N, C-alpha and C positions, 0 to 999 in steps of 0.2 A: 284075620287080624294081622297087620303088618309086622314084619320082623324088626325089632328095635336093634339098632347098632349102638353098642356101648359108647358113651361119650368120650372115653379116652382112647378110642381107636384112632391111630394117627393117620392123617391124610398123607398121600404119597409124597407131597412136597415137604412135609414136616419130618420125613424119615432121617434127614441129615442132622437133625438136632437131637441131643440126648433126651431120653425120656425124663419127665419131671421127677419121677422117683429117684432116678440116678443122680439128678442134679441135687436133690435134697439130701440124699445119702452122702454125696460128695461134700455138701455143706456141713454135715455132721463131722466128717473127717477134717475139714478145714478148721472147724471150731475147736476140735481136739488139738490140732497143730498150733492154733493160737494160744492155747493154754501153756504151751512150751515156750512160745516166743514173746508173749506179752507179760509185763510185770503184774503179779496178782495185787489186787487192791479192792477196797470197799469204801462206800460212803456210810456215814452215820444216817440213821433213819429215825424220824419222829412219828410215833403212832398218832393216828387221828382219833380223838375221843368218840366213842360210840360206833367205831368202824374197825374192821379187820385190816384196813389199808394203812400203809405207812408212807410218809413222804420223805424223799431224799433231801437231806440238808445240804444246801450249796456250800462249796468250799471246804467240805470235810473229807474229801477223798484222801486215803492214806494207804501206804503199802501194807500188805499182810503176808503171811507165810505162803510160799508157792504151793500149788496143788495141781500139778500137771495131770491131764487125763490121758491114760494109755489107750491102746487100740481096743482091748477087751472092755474097758469102761465105756468107750465110745459106742461100741456095738450094743452094749447093755442099755445105753441111754435111749436107743430107738424104741424098744418096748416100754421103757419107763415113760417116755414122752407120749406114747399112745395111751397109756393108762392115765396119765395126768390129764390128757385132753379127751378122755373117754366120752364125756357128755357131749362134746362137740362132734366127735366121730359119730355118735349115735344119732344126733339130730340131722346130720348130713344124710345118713342112711334112711331114716324114717320119713323125713320131709321130702327129700329128693326122690325116694322110692315111690311115694304117693303120687308125685307129679308124673313120673314115668308111667305109673299105672294109669293115670288119667289119659296120657298120650296113647297108651296101648288100646284104650277103648275106642279111639278114633274120634272122640267128641271134639277135641281141639281142631282137628283137620276139617271136620264138617262145619263147625261154627265159622271158621275163617273162610272156607270155600263158599259158604252160603251168601257171602257178600258180593261174589263175582256177578257182574252184570246187573246188579239191582240198584244202581245209583247213577245219576247223571252229574254227580259232584265228586269226581275222583279225588280231589285234594282233601275234601272232608273225610273220605274213607281212609286216606293215608293218615290223617290226624287221629282218627278214632282207633285205627289199628296200632299206631305208634303209642298212643296213650294206654291201650290195653296191655301191650307187651312191656311198656315201661312200668306199669303197675305191678305186673307179675315179677319183673326184675327187682323192683323195690321190695316186694314182699318176700320172695323166696329165692332170689338170685337166679331166676330162670335164664338159662343160656344153652347148655348142651342139648336140652330137650328139643330145641328149635331145629336141630339137624333133620329130624324126621319130618318136619313141617315145610322144608324148603320146596318140594314139588308143589304143594298147595299154595305157598306164598308166590311162587312163580306164576301160577294160574291167575291168582288175584291181581298181581302187578300187571300182567299182560292184559287181563280183562279191563284194567283201568287205562291201558295205553302206555304203560311204562315198562322199563327193562329190569334186569335182575339186580342191579345195584340198589334200586329203590326197594325191591323185595327184601334184601338183606338189611338195608338201612332202617326200614320201618319195623322190623322185627328184632333181629339180633342187636342192631345199633341202639334202638330205643331201650331194649331190655338191659343192655350193659350200662347205659347212662342212668337208668332208674336204679339199677343195682348198686352203682357206685356210691350214691349219696342217700339211698333210702334208709330212713331211721329205723325201720322194722326189719331190714334184711339181716337174718341171723348169720349169714355166711360172710358178711363184710363188716358192717358197723357193729353187729352183735358180738362177733368174735374180737374185733378191734377193741371195743369197750371192755370186754372180759379180760383181755390180756393187758389192757391199760388200767385194770383194777377200778373200773368205773361202773356205775349202775347201767343196766340195759337201756334206760330211758335218757341217759345223760346227753345233753346237747340236741335232743330230738327236735326242738323248735327251729333252730337254725338249719339243721340238716333237712327238715321238711321244706323250708323255704328254698334252700339251695336245690333240692330235688326238683321242685316245681319249675324254677327258673332254668335249670340245666336241661331238663327234658324239653321245655319250650324252645330253648335255643337250638337243641338238636333237631327238633321237628321243623323249625324255621329254616335251618340249614338244608335239611332234606328237601323241603319244598322249593328252595331257591335253586337246587341243582336238578330239578326234574327235566328241564329243557335239554340237559346233557344226557338223559337216559330215556329217550323216547323209543318205544318199540314199534317197528313197522313190519307188517306181515309181508312175506315174499310172494311173488306171483306164482312161483312154482314150488311144489313140495320138495323137489329134488335139488334145489339150488341153495347153496350155503350163503348166508347173508354176510358177505365179506365187507360190504359197506358199513354194516353195524359194527363189525370188529374194528374197522378203521376209526370209527367214531368213538370206540372205547366202551361200547355197551356190553361187550363180552358175550352177546348172543350169536352163536355160531350157526344155528339152524332154527330160525324163527318159526318154522312150520313143523317142528318136531312134535309128534302127538303127545298130549299130556292127559292124565287121567283126572277128570273132574270128580271130586268126592260126592257122595250121596248127600241129599239135602239134610240140613241140621234139624233136629227134633227138640221138643221140649225137654226130653230126657238129657240131651247134650247140655242144655243150659243148666239143668239141675246138677249134673256132674261137675261142671265148672264151678258152680256155686258151692258145692260140697268141698271143693279143693281150696276155696278162698275164705269161706266163712270161719274156719277154725282160727284165723288170725284175730277175729274180734274178741273172743274170750281170752286169747293169749295176751293181747294188748292190755286188756283190763287187768289181767293177773300181774303183768309186769308193773303197771302203774300203782296197783293197790296192794298186791300180796307178795311182791318181790319174787315173782316167778322167774324161772330161768329155762335153760335148754331142755331139762328133763321133762318139764310140764309141756313144752311145745312138742317134744317127741311123743308123749303119751296122747296128746290131742290128735296128732296126725296118724297114729296107729289106729285110732277109732275111725278117723276120716277116710283112711285108705280102704278099710273094709266096707264102709258105707258106700264109697264110690264103686267098688267091685260088685257089691250086692245090687245096687241100683242099676248097674250096667248089665245085670243078669249073668255075671261070670260064675256065680255060685261060691260057696265057701272055699272049696278046694281050688277053683280057678282063680279066685281073688288072691288066695294065699300064694299060689305058685307065681302068679304075675307080679305080685308085690315083692316077693323074694327076688325075682329077676330084676325088678327095678332097683332094689337095694344092691344087687350085684353090680349093676351098671354104675352105681354111685360109690362103690366100695373104694375105688382108687382115690377119689376126691376126699373121702373121709380119712383114709390113711395118710394122705399128704399133710393133713393138719397135725396128726400125731407125730409124723417124722419131722416136720418143721419145728414142733415143740421140743423135740429131742435136741435140736441145735441150741436152744436156750438152756436146756438141762445141762449140756456139756459146758457151756460158758459159765453157768452158775456154779457147777461142781469145781471148775478150774479157777473160780474167783477172779475172772477177767471181764465179766459183763459190765461191772462198774468201771473198769479201766477203759473199756470201749466207749462207754457213755462219757467218761471224763475226757477222752480224746476228741470226741465229737463236740463236746460242749465248749472246750477251751477256745477254739477259733471263733465261736459265735457268742461268747459270753458278754462281749461289749456291743453286739449288734442290737438294733431296736427289735422289739418283740415280733412285729410283723415280718421284718426281714429275716430274722432267725427262723420263724415258722415257715416262711416261704422257701427258704433254702432246703427244708425237709422234702419239698415236693419233687424236685429233680432226683433226689436220692431214691425216693419211692419209685419214680418212673424207671430208673435204671434197674432197680431190684426186680421190677415186674417182668423184665425180659427173661431172666432165668427161672423165676418163680411165677408163672402165669396162672396163679390160683389166688382168688381173693382171700379165701380162708387161710391158705398156707402162708401167704404173704403177711397177713395180719398177725398170725401166730408167731411168725419168725421175727418181725421187726418191732411190734408194739412193746414188748418187754424192754426194749432199749429206748425207743422214742418217748415213751410215757415218762420215765424218770428224767430224761433229757429235758422235757418240757418244764418239769419242776425246777431244774437248774437254770433254765433260761428265762424263767419268770412269767410264763403264760400257762394257761390251763391245759390239762390233759385232753379236754374236749377239742381244743384247737389242734393238738397233735394227731388226734383221730381224724379230724377233718383234713389235715395235711396228707394223711395216708389215703383217704378217700379221693382227694384231688389228684394225687400223683400216681396211685396204683391202679385201681379198677378200670379207669377210662382207657388205660393202655391195652386192655383186652381187645380193643378195636383195631390195634395196629401191630402188636408184637407177632413176629413170625413163629414164636414158640407156642402159640395158642392153637393146639390141634383141632379143637372144635370149630374155630373160626375158619381155618384152612379147609376143613371138611365142607363147611357151608359154601364157601367160595367155589370150591371144586364142583359141588353139586349144582350150583347156579351158573357155572362156567364163567366166572368173573376172574380175570387174571389178578394176581395179588398187587402188581404195580397200579393197575386201574383202580382197585379198591383203595389203595393208599392215597391216590390223588384226590379221592372223594373224602376219605375218613380223616386224614391228618388235620386239615383246617377245622373240621368239626370238633375233633378232640381238643385242639388248642382253645377253641371258643368255650367248650365245656370246662376246661381247666381254669380259664379266666373267671368263670362263675364261681368255681371252688375257691379261688383266691379272694374274691369279693366276700364270700361267706366267712372265710378265715378272718378277714379284716373286721367284719361285723361282730364276730365272736370275741375279738380282742377289745372291742369298745367297752 
């Protein structure tokens, strides 16, 4: 069984950037500082009949007694934030751990590798692989787990006649685009809806449409760039393909031996099915029984043991591997809690409404679409220091959701603005350690990747803007 590398293991080129946990803890301290610098104030809120949610009443911001947060209170807010977001932390561990367990069985690697050399229509294979990864991204925010699949994806891409950029684009790229807008992704739209005080199914129809179009646009962009990423075998095993480097493919030694995985089996297909099927009852529960993250965690606890037992790991082996998978996802779960602590500090200091008031004032006379659109670049900038979909949503949506109330458009549009500006940036931000690890494993220089990815990300964002316009109609 291959050794799994934890997803938060930084790539060498990422070592110059602070660790995301350090950035988030710094955010807690900055939030505490703001409670000393900003005037305390609050909006009046109007309860919604039949709901625990309350709407901000525009034009009612007023000063209140100051309540600055000291250093001790700021430190205490970190465990408080983790406790408040405990259900989110648990779902990250239980669901993420289950997919790490699936990867550890080798089933994903064998299923992908089984496509090598079995088709005469390479473009169709790229479309199928992209759709598969986009679906997994939309369902469970699949991303870090792809690191372990890079060698297999390189084999697949080379077998189709293409280079390493294509391998990353049809896997990590498609997964990120699917995760950005997927209406069932508990780590992006799910957390954003929760902190925007919306039902889990809110805006699902528009987001599903945007997901389909955005993934289609990304796949079309990938196919259009294939001519720039053609792999050519060298005549000698000892010669480095400098011509390929000059063309920007990033393949330094095209004859480097690679390990082709064993053939896929029916059991591998069953294992993949066991990892995906749990979303069917969860979606029914969300729509009919108001299920949340705790129900999703419980379903995946059962699914994880089913995967391990079918893979013949035994009860003990399944337990140990599942716990290792949770360990790999622990940092991602904690990021959510620490990000929530920033909101806790701002709420304790009674300045979160002041921040909302400051953001709303310059935009209060702007048309709804323009005001919503201006949220997108704010999210894009914030995703540079907080390269985590769940952490970003937990950090920003408590501010952006009431801001939408004041600006006269729905909170669903505010969530879509987050999805348009935040998660797609995972494809280009240099603070994303998992992306850098994949590029390093595939020997793709970061500038070469940016030349490919930046235009694609802009096209995907345009689709998000169109979805926001549709939601405003």
